[in-house]
C-alpha positions in Angstrom: 0.1 -0.1 0.2 2.6 2.2 0.8 4.9 1.2 -2.1 1.6 2.1 -4.4 1.3 5.3 -2.9 5.1 6.7 -3.3 4.8 5.5 -6.8 1.6 7.4 -7.4 2.9 10.6 -6.1 6.5 9.8 -8.1 4.0 9.8 -11.5 2.3 13.1 -10.5 5.0 14.9 -9.7 6.7 13.8 -12.8 4.1 14.6 -14.8 3.6 18.2 -13.5 7.1 18.6 -14.2 6.8 17.4 -17.8 3.4 19.8 -18.3 5.0 22.8 -17.2 8.8 22.1 -18.5 9.7 25.8 -19.1 8.5 26.5 -16.0 10.3 23.7 -14.2 13.2 24.7 -15.7 13.0 28.4 -15.0 13.1 27.2 -11.4 15.8 24.8 -11.7 18.1 27.5 -13.3 17.6 29.8 -10.1 17.9 27.2 -7.7 20.8 26.1 -9.8 22.1 30.0 -9.7 22.2 30.7 -6.0 23.7 27.0 -5.0 26.7 28.2 -7.7 26.9 31.1 -5.9 26.7 29.8 -2.6 29.7 27.2 -3.4 32.1 29.9 -5.0 31.6 32.4 -2.8 32.8 29.8 0.2 35.7 28.4 -1.9 36.7 31.5 -2.6 36.3 32.9 1.0 38.4 29.9 1.6 41.2 30.6 -1.1 40.9 34.6 0.1 42.0 32.9 3.6 44.4 31.2 2.5 46.0 34.2 0.1 46.1 36.4 3.3 47.5 34.4 5.2 50.1 34.4 3.1 50.3 37.7 2.6 50.6 38.6 6.0 53.3 36.1 6.7 55.7 38.0 5.1 55.2 41.1 7.8 56.4 38.2 10.1 55.4 37.1 13.7 52.4 37.8 15.5 53.0 36.4 18.7 55.9 36.5 21.2 57.2 34.6 23.7 59.1 36.7 26.3 60.8 34.9 29.9 58.9 36.0 32.6 62.2 38.3 34.8 62.1 38.6 38.3 61.9 42.0 39.3 62.3 44.1 42.6 61.5 47.5 43.6 64.2 49.7 45.2 63.1 51.9 47.6 60.0 53.3 48.0 57.8 56.4 48.3 59.6 59.8 47.5 62.9 57.5 47.4 62.0 55.3 45.0 64.8 54.0 42.9 63.2 51.9 40.1 63.1 48.3 39.7 66.3 45.7 39.4 65.4 43.1 36.6 67.1 39.8 36.7 67.9 38.8 33.2 66.0 35.5 32.7 65.6 33.2 29.2 63.6 30.1 27.9 64.6 27.0 27.4 64.9 26.3 23.7 63.7 22.9 24.0 60.6 22.9 26.1 59.6 25.6 23.5 60.0 24.3 20.6 58.0 21.6 22.3 55.1 23.5 23.5 55.1 24.6 19.9 54.8 21.3 18.6 51.7 20.7 20.8 50.1 23.2 19.2 49.7 21.3 15.5 48.2 23.6 12.4 48.2 26.7 14.4 52.0 27.1 14.5 52.8 28.6 10.9 56.0 29.1 11.7 59.0 30.5 14.7 62.4 31.5 15.1 64.0 31.3 18.1 66.9 34.7 19.4 69.3 35.2 22.0 70.1 38.6 22.8 73.5 39.1 24.4 76.5 41.2 24.0 80.2 40.1 22.6 83.3 41.9 22.3 85.2 42.9 19.5 88.5 43.8 20.7 87.3 46.6 23.5 84.3 47.3 21.7 81.3 46.2 22.8 78.6 44.9 19.9 75.1 44.0 20.4 74.5 40.4 19.0 71.9 38.3 18.4 71.8 34.4 17.8 69.4 33.1 15.2 68.9 30.0 13.2 69.2 31.5 10.1 67.3 28.9 7.8 64.3 30.0 10.7 65.2 33.7 9.6 64.3 33.1 5.9 61.6 31.6 6.2 59.9 34.2 8.7 61.2 37.2 6.8 61.9 36.1 3.1 62.4 40.1 2.5 65.5 40.1 3.8 68.1 40.3 1.3 71.6 40.9 2.4 74.0 42.0 -0.2 76.6 39.2 -0.3 74.8 36.0 1.2 73.6 33.7 3.5 75.7 32.2 6.0 76.6 28.6 5.1 78.6 27.7 8.2 78.4 28.5 11.7 81.9 30.9 11.2 79.8 33.1 9.1 77.6 35.6 10.1 74.8 38.7 8.9 75.6 42.0 10.0 73.2 45.3 10.0 73.8 47.5 7.5 74.1 50.5 10.2 76.6 48.7 13.0 78.7 47.5 9.1 78.9 51.2 8.5 80.0 52.2 12.0 82.7 49.4 12.0 83.7 49.8 8.3 82.8 46.1 7.5 81.4 44.7 4.3 81.3 40.8 3.3 83.8 38.9 3.7 85.7 40.4 6.0 86.5 39.0 9.1 85.8 39.6 12.6 87.4 38.1 15.8 84.1 37.6 18.6 84.6 37.2 22.0 81.9 35.9 24.6 81.4 35.8 28.6 82.9 32.3 28.9 86.3 34.3 27.6 86.4 32.4 24.5 87.3 34.3 21.1 85.8 32.9 17.8 87.4 34.2 14.3 84.3 35.1 11.9 83.2 35.9 8.6 80.9 38.2 7.3 78.8 36.3 4.7 76.6 39.4 4.2 75.1 42.7 5.4 71.1 43.5 5.5 69.2 46.4 6.0 65.7 46.0 6.8 65.1 49.8 7.8 64.6 48.6 11.8 66.0 48.3 14.9 68.0 45.0 13.0 70.7 47.0 10.9 72.2 48.3 14.3 72.9 44.3 15.1 75.3 41.6 14.4 73.7 38.1 13.3 75.2 34.7 14.4 74.7 31.3 14.6 72.3 30.8 17.8 74.4 27.8 19.1 77.7 29.6 18.3 76.5 32.9 20.4 75.0 30.2 23.1 78.9 28.6 23.5 80.0 31.8 23.6 78.0 33.3 26.0 77.9 29.9 28.3 73.8 29.6 27.8 73.6 26.5 25.9 69.8 25.5 25.2 68.5 29.3 26.5 67.0 31.9 24.1 65.8 35.1 24.9 62.5 35.6 22.8 60.8 33.6 20.4 58.8 34.8 17.1 56.0 33.0 16.4 53.7 33.2 13.6 50.7 31.9 14.5 46.9 31.4 12.7 45.5 34.6 13.5 41.7 33.3 11.7 38.5 33.5 13.6 40.0 35.0 16.9 42.8 31.7 17.1 45.6 33.9 18.1 44.8 34.9 21.7 43.9 30.9 22.2 47.7 30.1 21.0 48.3 32.6 23.2 47.0 31.5 26.5 47.9 27.6 25.5 51.4 28.8 25.2 51.6 30.3 28.5 50.0 27.6 29.8 52.6 24.9 28.2 55.4 27.2 29.8 55.0 28.6 33.1 58.2 30.8 32.6 57.1 32.5 29.8 54.5 35.1 28.8 52.9 35.2 25.1 52.3 39.0 23.9 50.6 39.9 20.3 52.8 41.7 18.2 49.2 44.4 17.8 49.6 45.6 14.5 50.3 42.5 12.0 47.6 40.3 14.3 44.8 42.8 14.1 45.6 43.3 10.4 45.4 39.9 9.7 42.6 39.4 11.7 40.3 42.6 10.7 41.3 41.5 6.7 39.8 38.1 7.2 36.6 39.1 8.9 36.0 41.7 6.3 35.9 39.4 3.7 33.6 36.9 5.5 31.6 39.5 6.5 31.3 40.7 2.4 31.1 37.3 1.3 28.0 36.0 4.1 26.4 39.2 2.8 26.6 38.8 -0.7 25.5 35.4 -0.4 22.2 36.2 2.1 21.0 38.9 -0.9 21.2 36.4 -3.5 19.3 33.4 -1.6 16.9 36.2 -0.4 16.5 37.0 -3.9 16.0 33.2 -5.4 13.8 32.6 -2.5 11.3 35.5 -3.3 11.8 34.0 -6.9 10.6 30.8 -6.5 7.8 31.5 -4.1 6.4 33.9 -7.1 6.9 31.4 -9.6 5.8 28.6 -7.1 2.3 30.7 -6.1 1.3 31.2 -9.7 1.7 27.3 -10.3 -0.7 27.0 -7.4 -3.3 29.7 -9.0 -3.1 27.6 -12.3 -3.3 24.2 -10.9 -6.3 25.1 -8.7 -8.9 22.8 -10.2 -6.1 20.1 -10.7 -6.0 20.3 -6.4 -9.3 20.5 -6.1 -9.8 17.2 -8.1 -7.1 15.8 -6.1 -9.2 16.7 -2.8 -12.3 15.7 -4.4 -10.8 12.4 -5.1 -10.0 11.5 -1.4 -6.8 13.0 -1.3 -6.1 14.6 2.5 -4.9 18.3 2.6 -1.4 17.0 4.1 -1.2 14.1 1.0 -1.6 17.4 -1.3 0.9 19.5 0.5 3.1 16.6 -0.2 3.0 16.6 -3.4 3.7 19.7 -3.4 6.8 19.2 -1.2 8.4 16.5 -2.8 8.0 18.7 -6.4 9.9 21.2 -4.5 12.5 18.9 -2.9 13.2 17.2 -6.5 13.8 20.5 -8.0 16.0 21.5 -5.3 18.4 18.3 -5.1 18.5 18.6 -8.6 19.7 22.5 -8.8 21.8 21.7 -6.1 24.1 19.0 -8.2 23.3 21.2 -11.1 24.5 24.5 -8.9 27.9 22.3 -7.1 29.7 22.0 -10.3 29.0 25.7 -11.8 29.8 26.9 -8.6 33.3 24.8 -8.6 33.8 26.2 -12.0 32.7 30.0 -11.3 35.1 30.0 -7.7 37.8 28.7 -10.1 38.0 31.8 -12.4 37.1 34.0 -10.0 39.9 32.9 -7.6 42.6 32.7 -10.9 41.1 36.0 -12.5 40.8 38.1 -9.0 43.4 36.5 -6.4 45.8 34.9 -8.7 45.3 31.3 -6.4 43.7 28.1 -7.7 40.8 27.1 -5.7 41.1 23.2 -3.9 38.1 21.5 -4.6 36.2 20.3 -1.2 33.7 17.3 -0.3 31.5 19.8 1.7 31.1 21.8 -1.6 28.3 19.2 -2.9 26.5 18.9 0.7 26.5 22.4 0.7 24.8 23.2 -2.7 22.4 20.2 -2.0 21.8 21.6 1.6 21.3 25.4 -0.2 18.9 24.2 -3.0 16.5 22.3 -0.8 16.3 25.4 1.5 15.5 27.9 -1.0 13.0 25.4 -2.6 11.2 24.7 0.2 11.5 28.4 2.0 10.4 29.4 -1.4 7.1 27.5 -1.4 5.7 27.7 2.1 3.4 30.0 1.4 1.8 28.6 -1.8 2.0 25.3 0.3 -0.1 27.3 2.6 -2.5 28.2 0.1 -2.6 24.9 -1.5 -3.8 23.1 2.2 -6.6 25.8 2.9 -8.2 25.7 -0.6 -11.6 24.5 -1.0 -12.2 21.5 -3.7 -15.9 22.7 -4.0 -14.7 26.4 -4.7 -11.9 25.6 -7.0 -13.5 22.9 -9.3 -16.6 25.6 -10.1 -13.7 28.5 -10.6 -14.3 30.4 -8.1 
């Protein structure tokens, strides 16, 4: 009995769609257009987030890990002499373990140790780094000369190089607090326009050995995922994993990336909502016209014994069929549209996500059913006697 009823519903729905081919194709086109735009906007948004993240990455770290230093106030009241701070460092191994525990939230990081070294009787500001990390985190650094290839080579800031009359290929002897002197060769001179121009950069492990601070760092610069408010969560997680450290956001970079992403997402959401609303209105108008045209047919079905819910079910089935078919068509069109927009506007290729198909079908069903609510209420309330009389 149930199978026969289902077969009858399908036969009536298919006959109705065939009889009104033009209107059915119009509804399919509207639903497919809305679904394709939803899929395209979703895929383009993901591509833009990736592209913006890649662009913001060029500005460097958006999170700093600093050690908590011991502080003591000297004097009191009117005789306050200031604050005495005790030097503090972070354990490099613990830091790298904590960063690895954050998984995909961390896009990159660099370890830094700032300690002065002597060159003869001149004290130089020196920063120990891993040059492979610097090249990934700061890709715009282009030293005159080349990057160091061995531990005995250094990169010097342009201002410091001018003060010491050094250039690429010159030799400089450095002495640390451990009393060991190491001959170094200047591999390149870098100009950044910032404080780095007054620093001498050497290999991190070499500075740790010269200063007697093996395994210690004074600062960690982290490039973390800033999407959807993840940055404060990452900072809190790192502080929890490293009790002796405090995480500080680099506001300029962090806020720039977060603001850009929020504006892009808001724009895409608004455009999608406008398109969905317009499509829903179009479906409502078309389905309402169909109900008016089929008034006698609906009255005849009810007069033959169909219940009000059964009659509404016919229209709901028709709307679902149109929604699913339009959603499937819109998925394919949306993927093509997203690829075209991403390549022409943002110069980046989109990646197909399996969520595109269920998204398109869901959007198609929502538009078809939401746009059919009013017409289906009219079908439910329709009086078969009046409709058969043509009233």
